[in-house]
N, C-alpha and C positions, 0 to 999 in steps of 0.2 A: 858326666858331661852329656850334653844333649846333641842330637844328630846335627842340629843347625849351628852348633858351636864352631867358631872359626879359631883354629889353632894357629897362633902367630909364631912365625919362625924368623929369627934374625939371620941375616945373610952377611957373612964375612966378606970383605973385599976380594979375597982370593977365590971366592965362589961366584964371582960376578965378572969374569974376564970378558973384555970387549963389550961391556954393557949387556951381556947375556947371562941369564941365570943358569948356573951349573947344577946338575943333579947332586953334586957333592954337598950342596946346601941341605939336602934331605937324607944324607947318608950318616948313620951313626958310626963313629970311629971306635976302635977297641976300648979306649978309656970310658966311653959311654955305656959299655956293657949292654948294648942292644936297646938303649933308651935314648931317643932323640928328644932333646929339651925343646919345649915350646911354652908359650904363654896361652892361657885360656882366655879367648877373646870375649867371653861373657863377663869376665872379671876385670879386664884391663883393655884399654884402647890400643891400637897400633902405635900411636904417638907416645903414650905412656910406657909401653913396653920398650920402645926404642930408647926413651929417656932412661929407664931403669937399667937397661943392658949397657948402654954406652957411658952414661954419667955415673951411675951408682956402682956398677960393676967394673967400669973402666975397660970394657971390651969394644972391639970394632964391629961396626955394622954399616952396610951401605943402604939398608932398608929392611922393611918388614914385608914378608909374603905370607899368605895364609892358605891353609887347607881346612876343609870342614871335617868334623868328626865322621860324618857319613862317608866322605871320600876315603878316610883312613880305613873305615870298616870295609868299604868296597874293595880295597886292596888286600884284605885278609889280615890287616893289622888291628890293633886296638890302641886306645889312648886312655890315660889315667891321670887324674889330678895328683899332683905331688907338691903340695904347698911347702914352701921353705920359710924360715923365720923372716928373711928379708924380701921374700917374694911369694905372697899367698896365691898369686895367679899362676905359679909354675905348674907345669904338667909335662907329660912325655908321651911320645908315640912309641909303643912297645914293639920292637922288632925281635924280641927274644925267642919267639916261636919260629922264626925264619932262620934259614942257614945264612951264614955270612956270604955265601955265593949268591943268594937271592937278594941281598941288600941292594945291589946295583940296580936290578930290575925294578924293585919296589921304589927306590929313590927316584928313578926316572918317571914312574907313574905319578908320584906325589909332586914332582917338579911340574909335570904337565897340568895338573890341577891348579897349582899355584900360578903358573903363567896365564892360564885361562882367566883367573880371578884378577891378575895384575898386581903390581906393587901396591900395598896398602898404606905405606908410609915411607917417606924418605925426606931427608933434610934438603935435598937438592931441588 
């Protein structure tokens, strides 16, 4: 991925309480094994990623927020392409070199970058 790649993150309604983005949207949970799923914005648009996530995968999203690969690197994390058979634009932000204790702090930093960029797509 390139430094100017925008990594697209779908935000579940639970992570948008009171119309405010929660840092939980950028927090990898135990099942994620330190890998936060995103879409590579060089390969798919925010609208297309929303469509794939909600219609093809049947998951819930209130919208798409983005962080750049350069911002990910700035936090000390990395991102990697992870194409899947039904999603060639799939990628992940790799938290595996951070401790679980650090996840919260890193998620807050990523959230701040995403808020500064604004919502990239929402059906509302």
